[in-house]
N, CA and C atoms as a LAMMPS dump frame, in Angstrom:
ITEM: TIMESTEP
0
ITEM: NUMBER OF ATOMS
447
ITEM: BOX BOUNDS ff ff ff
-5.0000000000000000e+02 5.0000000000000000e+02
-5.0000000000000000e+02 5.0000000000000000e+02
-5.0000000000000000e+02 5.0000000000000000e+02
ITEM: ATOMS id mol type element x y z
1 1 1 N 0.844 -1.173 0
2 1 2 C 0 0 0
3 1 3 C 0.89 1.237 0
4 2 1 N 0.779 2.121 -1.011
5 2 2 C 1.598 3.336 -1.004
6 2 3 C 1.261 4.248 0.177
7 3 1 N 2.315 4.73 0.833
8 3 2 C 2.181 5.693 1.931
9 3 3 C 3.239 6.753 1.737
10 4 1 N 2.9 7.984 2.066
11 4 2 C 3.889 9.056 1.96
12 4 3 C 3.451 10.238 2.79
13 5 1 N 4.392 11.134 3.01
14 5 2 C 4.126 12.362 3.744
15 5 3 C 4.91 13.491 3.085
16 6 1 N 4.261 14.641 2.968
17 6 2 C 4.897 15.825 2.391
18 6 3 C 4.679 16.971 3.362
19 7 1 N 5.71 17.789 3.542
20 7 2 C 5.584 18.966 4.397
21 7 3 C 6.062 20.169 3.591
22 8 1 N 5.284 21.249 3.635
23 8 2 C 5.623 22.474 2.908
24 8 3 C 5.4 23.679 3.809
25 9 1 N 6.2 24.706 3.593
26 9 2 C 6.033 25.99 4.25
27 9 3 C 5.6 26.964 3.165
28 10 1 N 4.367 27.485 3.288
29 10 2 C 3.78 28.311 2.227
30 10 3 C 3.464 29.689 2.789
31 11 1 N 3.836 30.709 2.03
32 11 2 C 3.621 32.08 2.483
33 11 3 C 2.193 32.518 2.205
34 12 1 N 1.313 32.198 3.136
35 12 2 C -0.067 32.668 3.084
36 12 3 C -0.721 32.358 4.43
37 13 1 N -1.895 32.911 4.629
38 13 2 C -2.614 32.701 5.889
39 13 3 C -3.163 31.277 5.943
40 14 1 N -3.16 30.726 7.144
41 14 2 C -3.662 29.372 7.355
42 14 3 C -5.099 29.235 6.848
43 15 1 N -5.944 30.208 7.174
44 15 2 C -7.352 30.165 6.764
45 15 3 C -7.487 30.093 5.237
46 16 1 N -6.674 30.881 4.525
47 16 2 C -6.728 30.871 3.058
48 16 3 C -6.325 29.512 2.493
49 17 1 N -5.301 28.924 3.086
50 17 2 C -4.818 27.627 2.608
51 17 3 C -5.84 26.521 2.877
52 18 1 N -6.458 26.561 4.035
53 18 2 C -7.511 25.579 4.351
54 18 3 C -8.668 25.731 3.363
55 19 1 N -9.078 26.959 3.087
56 19 2 C -10.17 27.176 2.125
57 19 3 C -9.803 26.685 0.735
58 20 1 N -8.541 26.823 0.36
59 20 2 C -8.07 26.324 -0.935
60 20 3 C -8.233 24.803 -1.003
61 21 1 N -7.848 24.104 0.051
62 21 2 C -7.96 22.642 0.082
63 21 3 C -9.429 22.212 0.088
64 22 1 N -10.282 22.962 0.767
65 22 2 C -11.7 22.606 0.832
66 22 3 C -12.477 22.98 -0.429
67 23 1 N -11.888 23.755 -1.324
68 23 2 C -12.547 24.162 -2.566
69 23 3 C -12.351 23.071 -3.628
70 24 1 N -12.878 21.919 -3.335
71 24 2 C -12.641 20.693 -4.097
72 24 3 C -13.046 20.823 -5.563
73 25 1 N -14.131 21.521 -5.842
74 25 2 C -14.6 21.613 -7.228
75 25 3 C -13.64 22.388 -8.131
76 26 1 N -12.685 23.093 -7.552
77 26 2 C -11.68 23.808 -8.353
78 26 3 C -10.444 22.945 -8.655
79 27 1 N -10.335 21.778 -8.059
80 27 2 C -9.146 20.929 -8.249
81 27 3 C -8.793 20.677 -9.717
82 28 1 N -9.772 20.418 -10.596
83 28 2 C -9.396 20.16 -11.989
84 28 3 C -8.647 21.335 -12.654
85 29 1 N -8.781 22.533 -12.106
86 29 2 C -8.093 23.704 -12.669
87 29 3 C -6.595 23.685 -12.395
88 30 1 N -6.159 22.969 -11.34
89 30 2 C -4.74 23.065 -11.001
90 30 3 C -4.091 21.789 -10.471
91 31 1 N -4.852 20.78 -10.098
92 31 2 C -4.265 19.56 -9.534
93 31 3 C -3.971 18.566 -10.663
94 32 1 N -2.708 18.139 -10.773
95 32 2 C -2.37 17.145 -11.804
96 32 3 C -3.184 15.867 -11.606
97 33 1 N -3.564 15.251 -12.693
98 33 2 C -4.283 13.969 -12.713
99 33 3 C -5.74 14.082 -12.266
100 34 1 N -6.226 15.282 -11.941
101 34 2 C -7.619 15.462 -11.526
102 34 3 C -8.41 16.021 -12.703
103 35 1 N -9.412 15.267 -13.145
104 35 2 C -10.173 15.643 -14.342
105 35 3 C -11.546 16.215 -14.038
106 36 1 N -12.123 15.835 -12.901
107 36 2 C -13.469 16.311 -12.561
108 36 3 C -13.649 16.235 -11.046
109 37 1 N -14.437 17.152 -10.51
110 37 2 C -14.738 17.148 -9.074
111 37 3 C -16.166 17.63 -8.872
112 38 1 N -16.856 16.989 -7.944
113 38 2 C -18.239 17.377 -7.658
114 38 3 C -18.495 17.2 -6.17
115 39 1 N -19.066 18.232 -5.557
116 39 2 C -19.451 18.163 -4.147
117 39 3 C -20.938 17.826 -4.076
118 40 1 N -21.285 16.811 -3.262
119 40 2 C -22.678 16.401 -3.072
120 40 3 C -23.268 16.969 -1.8
121 41 1 N -22.45 17.046 -0.753
122 41 2 C -22.902 17.573 0.538
123 41 3 C -21.817 18.46 1.109
124 42 1 N -22.249 19.503 1.803
125 42 2 C -21.318 20.386 2.504
126 42 3 C -22.069 20.915 3.723
127 43 1 N -21.778 20.334 4.9
128 43 2 C -22.507 20.683 6.121
129 43 3 C -21.554 21.198 7.184
130 44 1 N -21.974 22.252 7.868
131 44 2 C -21.251 22.753 9.032
132 44 3 C -21.974 22.303 10.285
133 45 1 N -21.245 21.659 11.194
134 45 2 C -21.804 21.214 12.469
135 45 3 C -20.833 21.628 13.566
136 46 1 N -21.139 22.708 14.268
137 46 2 C -20.274 23.242 15.319
138 46 3 C -18.877 23.528 14.765
139 47 1 N -17.867 22.819 15.219
140 47 2 C -16.494 23.057 14.77
141 47 3 C -16.047 22.08 13.685
142 48 1 N -17.007 21.438 13.045
143 48 2 C -16.71 20.433 12.025
144 48 3 C -17.434 20.792 10.73
145 49 1 N -16.727 20.695 9.62
146 49 2 C -17.356 20.781 8.296
147 49 3 C -17.228 19.416 7.652
148 50 1 N -18.351 18.885 7.149
149 50 2 C -18.354 17.582 6.491
150 50 3 C -18.726 17.767 5.03
151 51 1 N -17.905 17.182 4.167
152 51 2 C -18.117 17.281 2.722
153 51 3 C -18.087 15.87 2.136
154 52 1 N -19.034 15.591 1.247
155 52 2 C -19.012 14.359 0.453
156 52 3 C -18.774 14.805 -0.984
157 53 1 N -17.734 14.247 -1.616
158 53 2 C -17.368 14.705 -2.953
159 53 3 C -16.843 13.55 -3.804
160 54 1 N -16.973 13.709 -5.105
161 54 2 C -16.367 12.802 -6.085
162 54 3 C -15.164 13.481 -6.714
163 55 1 N -14.123 12.707 -6.945
164 55 2 C -12.986 13.153 -7.744
165 55 3 C -12.765 12.126 -8.839
166 56 1 N -12.585 12.611 -10.061
167 56 2 C -12.182 11.732 -11.149
168 56 3 C -10.703 11.994 -11.374
169 57 1 N -9.908 10.95 -11.176
170 57 2 C -8.468 11.083 -11.288
171 57 3 C -7.94 10.037 -12.254
172 58 1 N -6.747 10.287 -12.758
173 58 2 C -6.118 9.302 -13.625
174 58 3 C -5.159 9.942 -14.588
175 59 1 N -4.584 9.086 -15.4
176 59 2 C -3.635 9.531 -16.409
177 59 3 C -3.837 8.685 -17.65
178 60 1 N -3.874 9.358 -18.796
179 60 2 C -4.083 8.635 -20.046
180 60 3 C -5.408 7.902 -20.013
181 61 1 N -5.391 6.616 -20.416
182 61 2 C -6.647 5.855 -20.455
183 61 3 C -7.118 5.384 -19.077
184 62 1 N -6.282 5.533 -18.063
185 62 2 C -6.626 5.068 -16.725
186 62 3 C -7.241 6.204 -15.913
187 63 1 N -8.57 6.281 -15.939
188 63 2 C -9.299 7.295 -15.171
189 63 3 C -10.396 6.599 -14.394
190 64 1 N -10.612 7.077 -13.192
191 64 2 C -11.698 6.522 -12.396
192 64 3 C -12.181 7.569 -11.403
193 65 1 N -13.393 7.363 -10.913
194 65 2 C -14 8.298 -9.968
195 65 3 C -14.145 7.608 -8.621
196 66 1 N -13.783 8.329 -7.584
197 66 2 C -14.023 7.816 -6.239
198 66 3 C -14.73 8.867 -5.408
199 67 1 N -15.555 8.37 -4.507
200 67 2 C -16.313 9.236 -3.6
201 67 3 C -15.558 9.293 -2.28
202 68 1 N -15.455 10.497 -1.724
203 68 2 C -14.724 10.644 -0.469
204 68 3 C -15.53 11.414 0.563
205 69 1 N -15.184 11.135 1.811
206 69 2 C -15.738 11.797 2.974
207 69 3 C -14.639 12.717 3.5
208 70 1 N -14.895 14.002 3.51
209 70 2 C -13.909 15.007 3.919
210 70 3 C -14.409 15.653 5.207
211 71 1 N -13.568 15.645 6.238
212 71 2 C -13.948 16.232 7.519
213 71 3 C -12.911 17.274 7.911
214 72 1 N -13.369 18.515 8.009
215 72 2 C -12.5 19.62 8.434
216 72 3 C -12.797 19.923 9.897
217 73 1 N -11.783 19.781 10.728
218 73 2 C -11.894 20.075 12.155
219 73 3 C -11.312 21.47 12.386
220 74 1 N -12.186 22.422 12.665
221 74 2 C -11.762 23.815 12.821
222 74 3 C -10.901 24.024 14.059
223 75 1 N -11.142 23.256 15.113
224 75 2 C -10.388 23.433 16.368
225 75 3 C -8.914 23.084 16.214
226 76 1 N -8.623 21.985 15.489
227 76 2 C -7.216 21.603 15.36
228 76 3 C -6.651 21.834 13.964
229 77 1 N -7.378 22.591 13.142
230 77 2 C -6.918 22.966 11.796
231 77 3 C -6.429 21.758 10.997
232 78 1 N -7.294 20.743 10.916
233 78 2 C -6.932 19.554 10.157
234 78 3 C -8.086 19.138 9.253
235 79 1 N -7.719 18.458 8.183
236 79 2 C -8.694 17.914 7.247
237 79 3 C -8.364 16.435 7.081
238 80 1 N -9.36 15.573 7.313
239 80 2 C -9.174 14.137 7.154
240 80 3 C -10.078 13.655 6.031
241 81 1 N -9.521 12.862 5.117
242 81 2 C -10.26 12.353 3.967
243 81 3 C -10.178 10.833 3.945
244 82 1 N -11.326 10.192 3.723
245 82 2 C -11.328 8.744 3.507
246 82 3 C -12.263 8.434 2.351
247 83 1 N -11.985 7.332 1.657
248 83 2 C -12.828 6.965 0.525
249 83 3 C -14.103 6.284 0.996
250 84 1 N -15.156 6.512 0.234
251 84 2 C -16.443 5.865 0.503
252 84 3 C -16.783 4.846 -0.574
253 85 1 N -16.313 5.112 -1.806
254 85 2 C -16.687 4.281 -2.937
255 85 3 C -15.692 4.513 -4.061
256 86 1 N -15.593 3.559 -4.963
257 86 2 C -14.743 3.731 -6.123
258 86 3 C -13.662 2.662 -6.214
259 87 1 N -12.611 2.948 -6.979
260 87 2 C -11.594 1.939 -7.284
261 87 3 C -10.572 1.713 -6.164
262 88 1 N -10.746 2.386 -5.05
263 88 2 C -9.778 2.27 -3.96
264 88 3 C -10.283 1.317 -2.89
265 89 1 N -9.437 0.374 -2.502
266 89 2 C -9.759 -0.464 -1.349
267 89 3 C -9.688 0.357 -0.082
268 90 1 N -8.746 1.297 -0.099
269 90 2 C -8.484 2.088 1.1
270 90 3 C -7.875 3.424 0.693
271 91 1 N -8.335 4.492 1.313
272 91 2 C -7.711 5.809 1.171
273 91 3 C -7.873 6.526 2.49
274 92 1 N -6.79 7.068 2.97
275 92 2 C -6.894 8.024 4.068
276 92 3 C -5.801 9.048 3.877
277 93 1 N -6.19 10.283 3.956
278 93 2 C -5.183 11.34 3.948
279 93 3 C -5.546 12.378 4.986
280 94 1 N -4.51 12.994 5.481
281 94 2 C -4.666 13.935 6.569
282 94 3 C -3.854 15.184 6.263
283 95 1 N -4.507 16.329 6.316
284 95 2 C -3.862 17.626 6.148
285 95 3 C -3.797 18.279 7.528
286 96 1 N -2.632 18.813 7.882
287 96 2 C -2.502 19.601 9.12
288 96 3 C -1.898 20.945 8.757
289 97 1 N -2.442 22 9.347
290 97 2 C -2.035 23.37 9.046
291 97 3 C -1.586 24.049 10.331
292 98 1 N -0.38 24.639 10.319
293 98 2 C 0.171 25.289 11.501
294 98 3 C 0.746 26.645 11.117
295 99 1 N 0.422 27.682 11.892
296 99 2 C 1.004 29.01 11.664
297 99 3 C 2.482 29.006 12.028
298 100 1 N 3.301 29.59 11.152
299 100 2 C 4.734 29.769 11.405
300 100 3 C 5.103 31.165 10.895
301 101 1 N 5.034 32.166 11.793
302 101 2 C 5.257 33.568 11.423
303 101 3 C 4.31 33.968 10.313
304 102 1 N 4.808 34.417 9.164
305 102 2 C 3.936 34.814 8.045
306 102 3 C 3.664 33.648 7.099
307 103 1 N 3.986 32.442 7.537
308 103 2 C 3.84 31.263 6.703
309 103 3 C 2.852 30.292 7.353
310 104 1 N 2.419 29.329 6.545
311 104 2 C 1.634 28.218 7.057
312 104 3 C 2.39 26.945 6.714
313 105 1 N 2.637 26.141 7.735
314 105 2 C 3.249 24.838 7.5
315 105 3 C 2.128 23.844 7.251
316 106 1 N 2.222 23.143 6.134
317 106 2 C 1.219 22.159 5.755
318 106 3 C 1.888 20.791 5.755
319 107 1 N 1.267 19.865 6.454
320 107 2 C 1.714 18.471 6.417
321 107 3 C 0.596 17.666 5.789
322 108 1 N 0.951 16.876 4.785
323 108 2 C -0.022 16.055 4.07
324 108 3 C 0.454 14.608 4.128
325 109 1 N -0.31 13.759 4.812
326 109 2 C -0.016 12.328 4.901
327 109 3 C -1.081 11.575 4.117
328 110 1 N -0.643 10.581 3.357
329 110 2 C -1.605 9.794 2.579
330 110 3 C -1.202 8.336 2.586
331 111 1 N -2.205 7.486 2.601
332 111 2 C -1.967 6.081 2.317
333 111 3 C -3.214 5.535 1.634
334 112 1 N -2.984 4.695 0.633
335 112 2 C -4.106 4.17 -0.137
336 112 3 C -3.733 2.843 -0.781
337 113 1 N -4.763 2.153 -1.22
338 113 2 C -4.585 0.916 -1.976
339 113 3 C -5.656 0.88 -3.055
340 114 1 N -5.218 0.653 -4.284
341 114 2 C -6.131 0.553 -5.424
342 114 3 C -6.608 -0.889 -5.53
343 115 1 N -7.86 -1.061 -5.885
344 115 2 C -8.453 -2.389 -6.022
345 115 3 C -7.689 -3.235 -7.046
346 116 1 N -7.311 -2.628 -8.163
347 116 2 C -6.581 -3.324 -9.229
348 116 3 C -5.115 -3.485 -8.81
349 117 1 N -4.687 -4.721 -8.573
350 117 2 C -3.325 -4.982 -8.059
351 117 3 C -2.248 -4.497 -9.02
352 118 1 N -2.461 -4.641 -10.327
353 118 2 C -1.487 -4.189 -11.32
354 118 3 C -1.307 -2.672 -11.231
355 119 1 N -2.425 -1.946 -11.183
356 119 2 C -2.349 -0.486 -11.064
357 119 3 C -1.727 -0.075 -9.734
358 120 1 N -1.993 -0.844 -8.694
359 120 2 C -1.421 -0.544 -7.383
360 120 3 C 0.111 -0.612 -7.437
361 121 1 N 0.659 -1.632 -8.115
362 121 2 C 2.118 -1.76 -8.263
363 121 3 C 2.661 -0.587 -9.076
364 122 1 N 1.977 -0.219 -10.154
365 122 2 C 2.407 0.929 -10.968
366 122 3 C 2.412 2.213 -10.14
367 123 1 N 1.363 2.405 -9.346
368 123 2 C 1.271 3.615 -8.526
369 123 3 C 2.39 3.673 -7.492
370 124 1 N 2.748 2.534 -6.922
371 124 2 C 3.83 2.522 -5.929
372 124 3 C 5.124 3.038 -6.538
373 125 1 N 5.361 2.71 -7.802
374 125 2 C 6.601 3.109 -8.472
375 125 3 C 6.653 4.613 -8.718
376 126 1 N 5.52 5.228 -9.039
377 126 2 C 5.521 6.653 -9.392
378 126 3 C 4.856 7.53 -8.336
379 127 1 N 4.521 6.944 -7.206
380 127 2 C 3.727 7.631 -6.193
381 127 3 C 4.411 8.871 -5.632
382 128 1 N 5.673 8.739 -5.227
383 128 2 C 6.402 9.862 -4.625
384 128 3 C 6.459 11.043 -5.587
385 129 1 N 6.768 10.763 -6.859
386 129 2 C 6.828 11.808 -7.879
387 129 3 C 5.471 12.491 -8.034
388 130 1 N 4.41 11.697 -8.13
389 130 2 C 3.067 12.247 -8.3
390 130 3 C 2.628 13.073 -7.107
391 131 1 N 2.937 12.598 -5.918
392 131 2 C 2.565 13.328 -4.708
393 131 3 C 3.27 14.68 -4.641
394 132 1 N 4.535 14.71 -4.991
395 132 2 C 5.264 15.984 -5.006
396 132 3 C 4.705 16.936 -6.055
397 133 1 N 4.288 16.418 -7.211
398 133 2 C 3.655 17.276 -8.226
399 133 3 C 2.359 17.876 -7.696
400 134 1 N 1.587 17.087 -6.969
401 134 2 C 0.332 17.58 -6.406
402 134 3 C 0.612 18.627 -5.329
403 135 1 N 1.584 18.359 -4.46
404 135 2 C 1.958 19.341 -3.429
405 135 3 C 2.438 20.636 -4.073
406 136 1 N 3.235 20.516 -5.133
407 136 2 C 3.693 21.704 -5.873
408 136 3 C 2.507 22.492 -6.424
409 137 1 N 1.503 21.781 -6.942
410 137 2 C 0.336 22.443 -7.528
411 137 3 C -0.423 23.239 -6.477
412 138 1 N -0.616 22.67 -5.285
413 138 2 C -1.301 23.406 -4.213
414 138 3 C -0.475 24.62 -3.79
415 139 1 N 0.843 24.448 -3.687
416 139 2 C 1.693 25.56 -3.276
417 139 3 C 1.664 26.681 -4.313
418 140 1 N 1.776 26.344 -5.59
419 140 2 C 1.742 27.366 -6.65
420 140 3 C 0.393 28.073 -6.693
421 141 1 N -0.675 27.321 -6.519
422 141 2 C -2.023 27.917 -6.514
423 141 3 C -2.167 28.895 -5.35
424 142 1 N -1.698 28.487 -4.167
425 142 2 C -1.78 29.362 -2.989
426 142 3 C -0.944 30.616 -3.202
427 143 1 N 0.253 30.464 -3.738
428 143 2 C 1.112 31.637 -3.972
429 143 3 C 0.487 32.567 -5.007
430 144 1 N -0.15 31.993 -6.025
431 144 2 C -0.797 32.813 -7.056
432 144 3 C -1.985 33.577 -6.484
433 145 1 N -2.801 32.904 -5.673
434 145 2 C -4.016 33.519 -5.152
435 145 3 C -3.774 34.448 -3.966
436 146 1 N -2.782 34.134 -3.133
437 146 2 C -2.672 34.828 -1.866
438 146 3 C -1.35 35.568 -1.659
439 147 1 N -0.473 35.55 -2.656
440 147 2 C 0.828 36.211 -2.497
441 147 3 C 0.648 37.705 -2.324
442 148 1 N 1.507 38.286 -1.498
443 148 2 C 1.424 39.714 -1.216
444 148 3 C 2.078 40.574 -2.271
445 149 1 N 2.771 39.961 -3.219
446 149 2 C 3.481 40.764 -4.227
447 149 3 C 2.592 41.195 -5.359
């Protein structure tokens, strides 16, 4: 099962970065391998926001859609995502956001397993590269939208 963690220091407000991550329907505009996104539910309950969304991801002829449960905990500035349906046997990722002077430190942990064993082996080989491309995309988007220059 591929597992990885990425940490970035991004020059923007924590709130702006969290909103960027929660703006799931915009992912196809800037996230590599993301072709479509749709939010079905978006509920605020006290200090928790719950979102149910579909993402269509893939490369070349290999595209598939999975449904995810996204939970944003406002008290500890974290977002936890798990799969509900689709080609993944297992998905869990966790975003943590911490203020560091004029920057926000973002930690992104992910682990997943694709139902198709052949694709799972392929993903393990290119996973680190793909994850860094995705982290780069979020960082560039945040710098473009929220940079002070």
